C-alpha positions in Angstrom: 0.0 0.0 0.0 2.8 2.4 0.8 4.4 1.7 -2.6 1.2 2.8 -4.3 1.2 6.0 -2.3 4.7 6.8 -3.3 3.9 6.2 -7.0 1.0 8.7 -6.7 3.3 11.3 -5.2 5.7 10.8 -8.1 2.8 11.3 -10.6 1.9 14.5 -8.9 5.4 15.9 -9.2 5.5 14.9 -12.9 2.2 16.7 -13.5 3.6 19.8 -11.9 6.7 19.6 -14.0 4.6 19.2 -17.1 2.7 22.3 -16.3 5.7 24.4 -15.6 7.5 23.2 -18.8 4.6 24.0 -21.1 4.0 27.6 -20.1 1.3 26.8 -17.4 -0.3 24.3 -19.7 -1.1 26.7 -22.5 -2.8 25.2 -25.5 -1.0 24.9 -28.8 -2.0 23.9 -32.3 -0.4 21.4 -34.5 -0.8 22.7 -38.1 -0.1 20.8 -41.3 0.6 22.6 -44.6 -0.3 21.5 -48.1 2.4 20.3 -50.4 2.7 18.8 -53.9 4.5 15.7 -52.8 2.3 13.6 -50.4 -0.8 11.8 -51.6 -4.1 12.0 -49.9 -3.8 8.4 -48.9 -0.5 8.9 -47.3 -1.6 12.0 -45.4 -4.7 10.2 -44.2 -2.6 7.2 -43.1 -0.2 9.5 -41.2 -3.1 11.2 -39.3 -4.6 7.9 -38.4 -1.4 6.3 -37.2 0.3 9.4 -35.5 -2.7 11.4 -34.3 -5.1 8.4 -33.8 -7.8 10.2 -35.8 -10.7 8.2 -37.3 -10.6 7.6 -41.0 -13.4 10.3 -41.4 -11.5 12.9 -39.4 -8.3 12.2 -41.3 -10.1 12.5 -44.7 -11.7 15.8 -43.7 -8.4 17.2 -42.5 -6.6 16.1 -45.7 -9.3 17.9 -47.8 -9.1 21.0 -45.7 -5.3 21.1 -46.1 -5.7 20.6 -49.9 -8.2 23.4 -50.4 -7.2 25.9 -47.6 -3.5 25.3 -47.8 -3.2 24.3 -44.1 -5.3 23.0 -41.2 -5.0 22.5 -37.4 -4.9 18.8 -37.0 -4.6 18.6 -33.2 -4.9 20.9 -30.3 -3.1 20.1 -27.0 -0.2 21.2 -24.9 3.0 21.9 -26.7 4.7 19.1 -24.8 2.1 16.6 -26.1 2.3 17.9 -29.6 6.1 18.0 -30.0 6.6 14.2 -30.6 3.5 14.1 -32.9 4.9 17.0 -35.0 8.3 15.2 -35.2 6.6 12.0 -36.3 4.7 13.8 -39.0 7.9 15.5 -40.2 9.7 12.2 -40.2 7.0 10.9 -42.6 7.5 13.9 -45.0 4.7 16.1 -43.9 5.1 19.9 -43.4 4.0 20.4 -39.7 4.5 23.3 -37.2 3.3 24.1 -33.7 1.7 27.5 -33.0 1.1 28.5 -29.4 -1.8 30.5 -28.1 -5.1 31.1 -29.8 
């Protein structure tokens, strides 16, 4: 029982660190830009695998990006978005994080 209590304390500390590292938990946006290289199918697959979007969400976002030039594909803390942005870039997509709203 004591071990479980200690684990909870560690989680609390981690949560406090998360908040201080991400500018008091401010919300950021992961934005993907249109390009002439990636196919709809690939972009959709990336959104499903990296962002865990449904097929319908991924398709709608791919269309938005195609017609508008860019779209916000996920909103979360910058800390949460960073690895997702890197994963999308690794797959050849043009992704950036913008903070604030």
